[in-house]
C-alpha positions, 0 to 999 in steps of 0.5 A: 527521490528515492529511499534507501532501504534503512530508511524503507525499514524506518517508515514500513515500521511507523505504519500503523496497521491499516497503513501497512495493508494499504501500502501491502494493497499497493503492492501486490497489485503492482505484481507483475507490472509497471503501476496499478489504478487506485480502484485495483489496490483498493480492491486487494487493500479490501481484501487483505483487510478481511484476511486479516480481519480487520475492518477496511477503510473506505476509499476517501481513507485509502486516498489519503493513504496514496497521498500519504505514500507519495510524502513518504517518498514510498509510491509515485502517482499521475491522475490518468483520463479514460473516457469520462472517468478519473483514474489514479495511476499509482508507480512504486518507488520502492523494491517490492522484496523489501518492502512485503517482507518487512510489512509481513513482519511488522502486521505478525507483530501487532495482529493476533497469531490468532487472526493469522 
């Protein structure tokens, strides 16, 4: 099921700053590709937290965000086995441009301007 543009905007407006940064990390890690892996998205998320001077959550919390975004129909994910490691492949189901711009505008409203 795909979300409409207004649904996406409404969903983004309900997310907390840590959830927004997690979703933005996923969006940035998918750039130029059809999917990303959780470790790559998590690395982008931690970089964004540093950029915005916020404390990043651990990988377990990030995995919870993945499941939350799946339930909200923002992403899909699929476990993938590579040799002895288990990876989680993540794919966006929403337009990157709409969601990225909306997230950045929301972050400007909730994070003090001196931190940007």
